[in-house]
C-alpha positions in Angstrom: 0.0 0.0 0.0 2.9 2.4 0.8 4.3 1.9 -2.6 1.3 3.7 -4.1 2.4 7.0 -2.4 4.9 9.4 -3.8 8.3 9.2 -2.2 8.0 12.5 -0.3 4.6 11.5 1.0 5.8 8.1 2.1 8.7 9.8 4.0 6.2 12.1 5.7 4.1 9.2 6.8 7.1 7.2 8.1 8.4 10.2 10.1 4.9 10.7 11.7 5.7 14.3 11.9 2.4 15.5 13.2 -0.8 14.2 14.8 -3.5 12.8 12.6 -7.3 13.1 12.8 -9.7 10.3 12.6 -12.3 10.2 9.8 -15.9 10.2 10.7 -16.2 6.5 10.0 -13.2 5.7 12.3 -14.6 7.8 15.1 -18.0 6.0 14.9 -16.2 2.6 14.9 -14.0 3.4 17.9 -17.0 4.8 19.8 -19.1 1.8 18.9 -16.4 -0.7 20.2 -15.8 1.3 23.4 -19.5 1.8 24.0 -20.2 -1.9 23.6 -17.4 -3.1 25.9 -18.3 -0.5 28.6 -22.0 -1.5 28.4 -21.2 -5.2 28.9 -18.8 -4.4 31.8 -21.4 -2.2 33.4 -24.1 -4.8 33.2 -21.7 -7.3 34.6 -21.6 -5.3 37.9 -25.2 -6.3 38.6 -25.0 -9.9 37.6 -24.0 -12.7 40.1 -21.4 -13.5 41.0 -20.7 -9.7 41.3 -17.2 -8.3 40.6 -15.2 -6.4 43.1 -16.2 -2.7 42.6 -12.6 -1.6 42.2 -11.8 -4.3 39.7 -14.9 -3.5 37.7 -14.3 0.3 37.8 -10.7 -0.1 36.6 -11.8 -2.5 33.8 -14.4 0.0 32.7 -12.0 2.9 33.0 -9.3 1.1 30.9 -11.8 0.7 28.1 -13.3 4.2 28.4 -9.9 5.7 28.1 -9.8 4.6 24.5 -12.5 7.3 23.8 -10.0 10.0 24.9 -7.9 9.2 21.8 -10.5 10.9 19.7 -9.7 14.1 21.6 -6.0 13.9 22.6 -3.7 10.9 22.1 -1.2 12.3 24.6 -3.7 12.8 27.4 -5.3 9.4 26.6 -1.9 7.7 26.9 -1.2 9.3 30.2 -4.7 8.3 31.5 -4.1 4.7 30.3 -0.8 4.7 32.2 -2.5 5.8 35.4 -5.1 3.0 35.0 -2.4 0.4 34.4 -0.6 1.5 37.5 -3.8 1.2 39.6 -4.5 -2.2 38.0 -1.8 -3.8 40.1 -3.9 -3.2 43.3 -6.7 -5.6 42.3 -4.3 -7.7 40.1 -5.9 -7.1 36.7 -2.8 -5.7 35.0 -3.0 -8.3 32.3 -6.6 -7.2 31.5 -5.5 -3.6 31.2 -2.5 -4.6 29.1 -5.0 -6.1 26.6 -6.6 -2.7 26.3 -3.2 -1.2 25.9 -2.4 -3.6 23.1 -5.6 -2.5 21.2 -4.7 1.2 21.9 -1.4 0.7 20.1 -3.3 0.9 16.8 -4.8 4.2 17.8 -1.4 5.5 18.9 0.2 4.7 15.5 -2.8 6.1 13.7 -3.0 9.3 15.6 0.3 10.0 17.2 3.7 11.4 16.2 7.1 9.7 16.2 8.1 10.6 19.8 4.8 9.5 21.2 4.7 6.2 19.2 8.3 5.3 20.3 7.6 6.3 23.9 4.4 4.2 24.0 6.3 1.2 22.5 9.0 1.4 25.2 6.5 1.8 28.0 4.4 -1.1 26.7 7.4 -3.4 26.6 8.3 -2.3 30.1 4.8 -2.9 31.4 4.8 -6.4 29.8 8.1 -7.1 31.6 6.6 -6.0 34.9 3.6 -8.3 34.4 5.8 -11.3 33.6 8.0 -10.5 36.6 4.9 -10.4 38.9 3.5 -13.8 37.6 5.6 -16.0 35.3 2.4 -17.9 34.4 1.4 -14.9 32.3 4.5 -15.2 30.1 2.5 -16.9 27.3 -0.3 -14.4 27.6 2.2 -11.5 27.4 3.5 -13.0 24.2 0.0 -12.9 22.8 -0.4 -9.3 24.0 2.9 -8.3 22.2 1.7 -9.9 19.0 -1.7 -8.2 19.4 0.0 -4.8 19.9 2.2 -5.4 16.8 -0.9 -6.3 14.7 -2.9 -3.4 16.0 0.0 -1.0 15.3 0.4 -2.4 11.8 -3.3 -1.8 11.2 -3.1 1.7 12.5 0.0 2.4 10.3 -1.8 0.9 7.2 -4.8 3.2 7.9 -2.6 6.2 8.3 -0.9 5.5 4.9 -4.3 4.9 3.3 -5.7 8.2 4.5 -2.5 10.0 3.6 -2.8 8.6 0.1 -6.4 9.7 0.0 -5.4 13.3 1.0 -2.7 13.2 -1.7 -5.2 12.1 -4.3 -7.6 14.9 -3.2 -4.8 17.4 -3.6 -3.9 16.0 -7.0 -7.5 16.1 -8.1 -7.8 19.7 -7.0 -4.6 20.6 -8.8 -5.8 18.8 -11.9 -9.2 20.5 -11.8 -7.4 23.9 -11.5 -5.1 23.0 -14.4 -8.1 22.1 -16.5 -9.8 25.3 -15.5 -6.8 27.3 -16.5 -6.5 25.4 -19.8 -10.1 26.3 -20.6 -9.5 29.9 -19.8 -6.3 29.9 -21.9 -8.2 28.3 -24.8 -11.0 30.9 -24.5 -8.3 33.7 -24.5 -6.7 32.1 -27.5 -9.9 31.8 -29.5 -10.8 35.4 -28.6 -7.3 36.5 -29.8 -7.5 34.6 -33.0 -11.0 36.0 -33.7 -9.6 39.5 -33.0 -6.6 39.0 -35.2 -8.4 37.3 -38.1 -11.9 38.9 -38.2 -11.4 42.4 -36.9 -9.1 43.3 -39.7 -11.6 42.3 -42.4 -14.5 44.0 -40.6 -12.4 47.1 -40.5 -11.9 46.9 -44.3 -15.7 46.4 -44.8 -16.6 49.3 -42.5 -14.1 51.6 -44.3 -15.4 50.8 -47.8 -19.0 51.1 -46.8 -18.4 54.7 -46.2 -17.0 55.0 -49.8 -20.0 53.4 -51.5 -21.7 56.8 -52.1 -18.7 58.0 -54.2 -19.3 57.0 -57.8 -15.6 57.1 -58.5 -14.8 54.4 -55.9 -18.1 52.6 -55.6 -17.2 49.6 -57.8 -13.8 49.3 -56.2 -15.3 49.5 -52.7 -17.9 46.8 -53.5 -15.1 44.5 -54.7 -13.1 45.2 -51.6 -16.1 44.4 -49.4 -16.7 41.2 -51.3 -13.1 40.1 -50.9 -12.9 41.1 -47.2 -16.2 39.2 -46.4 -14.9 36.1 -48.2 -11.6 36.2 -46.3 -13.4 36.8 -43.0 -15.5 33.7 -43.6 -12.3 31.7 -44.4 -10.5 32.9 -41.3 -13.6 32.2 -39.2 -13.8 28.7 -40.5 -10.1 28.3 -39.7 -10.5 29.4 -36.1 -13.6 27.2 -35.6 -11.7 24.2 -37.0 -8.8 24.8 -34.7 -11.1 25.2 -31.7 -12.9 22.0 -32.5 -9.6 20.2 -33.1 -11.3 18.5 -36.0 -10.1 18.0 -39.6 -8.7 21.0 -41.3 -10.5 22.7 -44.1 -8.9 23.5 -47.4 -8.0 27.1 -48.1 -7.1 28.1 -44.6 -4.8 31.0 -44.0 -1.2 29.7 -43.9 0.5 32.8 -42.4 2.5 33.4 -45.7 4.3 36.7 -45.1 4.6 37.7 -48.8 0.9 37.1 -49.4 0.1 39.2 -46.3 2.3 42.0 -47.6 0.5 41.9 -51.0 -2.9 41.8 -49.3 -2.0 44.8 -47.1 -0.7 46.7 -50.0 -3.9 46.2 -52.0 -6.0 47.3 -49.0 -3.9 50.4 -48.4 -4.1 51.4 -52.0 -7.8 50.9 -52.2 -8.2 53.1 -49.2 -6.2 55.9 -50.9 -2.7 55.4 -49.5 0.5 55.2 -51.4 2.5 52.1 -50.3 6.2 51.5 -50.3 7.5 48.0 -49.6 11.2 47.9 -48.7 12.9 44.5 -48.3 12.1 41.0 -49.3 9.3 39.3 -47.3 10.1 36.0 -49.1 13.6 35.8 -47.7 14.4 32.2 -47.0 16.3 33.0 -43.9 13.0 33.9 -42.1 11.9 30.7 -40.2 8.3 29.6 -40.4 7.5 30.5 -36.8 8.8 34.1 -37.3 7.0 34.4 -40.7 3.7 33.6 -39.1 4.2 36.1 -36.3 5.3 38.8 -38.7 2.3 38.1 -40.9 0.0 38.6 -37.8 1.9 41.8 -36.9 1.4 43.1 -40.4 -2.3 42.3 -40.4 -2.9 44.0 -37.1 -0.9 47.0 -38.2 -2.9 47.2 -41.4 -6.1 47.2 -39.3 -4.8 50.2 -37.3 -3.6 52.0 -40.5 -7.0 51.7 -42.1 -8.7 53.0 -38.9 -6.4 55.8 -37.9 -3.9 56.8 -40.6 -4.0 60.1 -42.2 -3.3 60.9 -45.9 0.1 60.0 -47.0 2.5 57.2 -47.7 2.6 53.9 -45.8 6.0 52.2 -45.5 6.4 48.5 -45.0 10.1 47.7 -44.4 11.9 44.4 -43.8 15.4 44.2 -42.4 16.7 40.7 -42.5 20.1 39.2 -41.7 21.5 35.9 -40.3 20.5 36.8 -36.8 17.2 38.6 -36.8 14.2 39.6 -39.0 12.7 43.0 -38.4 9.4 44.4 -39.7 8.6 48.1 -39.5 5.2 49.5 -40.5 5.1 53.3 -40.6 2.0 55.4 -41.4 1.1 59.1 -41.2 -0.9 60.2 -38.2 -4.3 61.8 -38.8 -5.5 64.9 -37.1 -9.1 63.6 -37.4 -9.1 59.9 -36.9 -12.2 57.9 -38.0 -14.1 57.9 -34.8 -16.9 55.8 -36.3 -14.6 52.8 -36.6 -14.8 51.0 -33.2 -11.7 49.6 -31.5 -11.2 46.9 -28.9 -7.9 48.5 -27.9 -6.2 45.1 -27.6 -4.3 45.1 -30.9 -1.1 46.6 -29.7 -1.1 44.3 -26.6 -1.7 41.2 -28.8 1.2 42.2 -31.1 3.5 42.7 -28.2 2.4 39.4 -26.6 3.2 37.5 -29.8 6.7 39.1 -30.3 7.8 39.0 -26.7 6.6 35.4 -26.4 9.1 34.6 -29.2 12.0 36.3 -27.3 11.8 39.3 -29.7 11.6 43.0 -29.3 8.5 45.1 -30.0 7.7 48.8 -30.0 4.7 50.9 -31.1 4.4 54.7 -30.9 4.6 58.1 -32.5 7.9 59.1 -34.2 8.1 62.4 -36.0 4.4 62.7 -36.8 4.1 59.1 -37.9 2.8 55.9 -36.1 5.6 53.3 -36.2 5.2 49.7 -35.3 8.4 47.7 -35.1 8.9 44.0 -34.4 12.2 42.2 -34.3 12.4 38.4 -34.1 15.6 36.4 -33.6 16.4 33.8 -36.2 17.4 30.6 -34.6 
């Protein structure tokens, strides 16, 4: 039974470092045994041939003392020692020693190392005293010693069993907490993916809806809305499939950086921004993980540009070497941002979380009248 416990828990049980508490079932069992024996001893006082009152009282007291173990093992042990000392007067020390043998199980179950060792030593000394007083009790004493050993073994086994139960309860509680945290993390992940994937396309739709009344841009806006809606549906299907952990649909976004640059360039130009792309987003030195992160950064930056940028040129720059890949998106600030386009105000935080989680460097802020987002990822 002990082998089923972790090594540390087994060591704690073996050391018996602190007092234990009986379970409700154990308390009921002890009280039932004590109550039954005390009842029979009490009834025996009134049945012929009657017992000596002192003998009967000490016999009842030795059994009743067991109930004290439910409250305090130390006080109960002292009380049992007093009863044993008094038992020499009527000569019923062997009877009290029987109760002491049964109490050994309670001592091991409830006590601590010093108390258990002290009790064992005193029990052996008491057994020796009984044998010294009457050598005819030598065989009975051997039975008492075996009984005490068996009772102690049962108490130790119960202690280990309940220690294992407590360990399992703690493990179950920890597992439940881990599962709860996993569910929360999954919810945060789904929310983040929906934000990164869907918010961008909805921003494009909202922007071009405002341009439908202009005959010069109406047809282009309609096409942009159609494309954005189709991409939003594709991305939504992608997130749903990931959340369901089911079979992957075809045509899911792959995180291709070059395709993301081309998409952002088209969206900027359709919104009236001139676009300059500096550097090669298809550089083979960019690892796949970094490419996916940079594509996400570019998409979120594009969302912010479409919402808040003023008139002027948008710069997308890649600086790549053997050690790091850096993306910079720079756009002009607007004196009158589009207030009608709502914002969750989580985009910058999501970008920083992605980059810092990959041991990179991230910054976003105003530089010389422009809004500059910069993400640097190590190439390893």
